[in-house]
Each structure stands twice: as structure tokens, then as C-alpha cells.
N, C-alpha and C positions, 0 to 999 in steps of 0.2 A: 150652161151659160158661163160666161167668163165673169170676172169680178166687175168689169166695166159694163157688162150687159145687165147685171143686177142693179147697179147704181142708175143706169139709164132707165131701167124699168120703173124703179121707185120714183124718179123725177117725172117720168111721163105720167105715172098714176097720180102723183100729187098735183100736177098741173092740168089734168084732163078736163075738168068741167068749166073752168073759167079762164083759162089761159094765164092764171096767176098761180103762184106757188101756194099749195094747200098746207099750211103749217099744222093744222089740226091732224091731218092724215099722217104727216111725217112724225109728229110728236107721239101719236098713239102707237105707231109702229116702233119708234125708238124706245118707248116705255116698255112695250111687249118684248122687244129684243133684250132690253136691260133686265127685265124680270126673268126671262128665259136663261140669260147668262148667269144671273145670281142663283137661280135654282140649280143650274148645272154645276156651278162652282160649289154650292153648298153640298150637293149629293155626290159629286165626283171628286171633290178635293182630296179626301182620304184615299180612295182607290188610285187616283192619279199619282198622289204623293208616294203611296206604297209601290206602285208600279215603277215610278222613277227611281226610288231608293233601291228597289230590287234590281232594276236595270243597271243602275250605277254599280251596285255590288257585283252583279253578274259580269259587267264589263271589266271592273277592277280585278275580279277573279280570273277572267280570261286573259287579261294583260299580265297578271302574275304568272299564270301557267305558261303563257307565251314567252315571258322573260326567262322562266326556269328552263323551258325547252331550249331556248336560244343559248343559255349558259351551258346546259348539258351538251348541246350540239357543238359549241365552241370547244368544250373540254375534250369531247370525242375527236374533234378535228385535230386538236393539238396532239392528242395521244396517237392518232393514226399518222399524223405528220412525223412524229418522232419515230414511230415504228417503221415508216417508209424510209426515213433517213438511215435507220439502223439496219434495215433489211438488206441493203446492198452490201454492207459489211458482213452480215450473216451469210449471204449468198457466197461472197468471196471466201469466207472462212470454211464454209461447207465444201466449196470447190477445191480449196487447198487441202482440206482434210481427205477428200476422196482421192486427190492426186497422190498424196503421200501414202495413203493406204494402198492404192494401186501399185505404186512403186515398190512398196514392201512386199506385196503379194507376188509381183513379177520377180523380185530378187529371190524370194523364197522358192518359187517355181524353178528358177534358173539354178539355184543351189541344189535342190532335190534332183533335177535333171542331170546336173554335173556329177553329183554323187552316184547316181544310178549308172551314168556312163562310165565313171571310174570303176565301179563294181563290175560292170560288164567286161571292161578291158582286162581287169584283174582275173576274173573267172575265165575269160578266153585265153589269157596267157597261161594260167594254171592248166587248163584243159590241153593246150598245145604242148606244154611241157610233159604232162602225163602221157599223151598220145605218142610224143617223141620217144620218151623212155620206154614205153611198151613196144614201140616199133624196134628200138635198139635191141631189146631183150629177145624179141622174136627173131630178128636177123642173126643175133649171136647164137641163138639156139639152133637155127637152121644151119649156120656155118659150122657149129660144133657137130651137128648130126652128119653133115656132108663130110667133114674132116674125119669123123669116126668111121663112116662107111668107106671112105677112101683109104684110111689107114688099115682097116680090116682087109681090104682088097690087096694092098701092098704086102701086108704081113702074110696073108694067106699064100701069096706067090713065093716069097723069099724064105720063110721059116718052116721049121718042122712042126709037126703036130704038137708036141709038148711045149716047145718055145712059143708057138703061136698061141696056145691056150693061155699060157701064163701072161704073155704080153697083152693079149686082148682083155684078159680079166683085169690087169692093172690099169690099162688105158681106160677101159669102160668104167672102172671104179672112179678114176680121176675125173673123167668127163661128167659122170653122174653127180659126183661131189660138187663139181664146178656149177652144173645146172641147178642143183639144189641150192647152192650158195647164192646164185644170181636171182633165183626166184624169191628168195627171202629178202632181198634188198629192193 
């Protein structure tokens, strides 16, 4: 029933027998209602007061916690905002550092490669010089051997046995001395 339904019921019950308003019926019910309310107030006053005090305290505590949480959230927000502002600078600094480090490494690699290339060129030039010198000595030795053989042939034709032996011995000694001298250098 709605509140108008209850009032309508009471009015209908009060006027039911004589089509006039029954004051006695309304007064009895009003007194009963008043007694019921007084009993309820007497017995429920302390529990309701305690409930309301606890509820007020609980709501106050929840408000305090919410304000504290909001304050902490704002502080974190400010901190993260500052970090985000600074992070772009940090990213740029890291990129620049990596670029500089990469350039240094590239320069070092180029320097090492250049030094290795120069060493290879130097070793190749030394090897060519040694091979050239060895080839010269071999050619000179062959020329000397051929000249000696040719000289022996000419001497054998033109000279006598005694002269030939003396000249061959002198020439051979000179050639051998020269070969020995060249092999030492």
C-alpha cells in the first residue's frame, strides 16, 4: 500500500458505521501509534545513535582515505608527468651517446683496417724486394757459371796444358771467391 492508501483506509474505517468520522477510533489508533513510537525511540535511540555515529565515522574515514588516495594519485601524476617531460631528453641523450659511440667504433675499425693494410703493403714490398734480390743473385750465379764454362772452352782451345791449368785455377778461384762474396750479402 502507498501512504495515501493507508490514510484512505484509516478514514474509511473511522467512518464505516455511521457515515460520520469516528473520533474515538482515530484517537485510539493515534495513541497506540504514539506509544509504539515512544517505545521504539526508547529502545532504539542508543543503537540508532551508535549506528549513525559509526556511520558518520566510517564515511569520514572513507572520505579521508579517498582524499589521501587522490593526493597520492596527484603526486604520482605530477611525478610521471615530469618523468615523461624528461624522458624525451633522456631518449635524445641516449641516441646521441649511441651515435657518438658508433662513430668512435667506426673510426677505430677504419684505423685498424688502415694499419693492417699498410702492414700488408709493407710486407708485400719487402717480400718483392727479397724475391728480386734472390732472383738477381740466381741470375748472376747462372751468368757466372755460363761465363766460366765458356771461358774454360776458349782456354782449352787456345792454351797449352800448363797455361790452361794455371789460368783455369786462377779464374775458378776468382769466380768462387765472387760467388762466396755475393752469397754473403
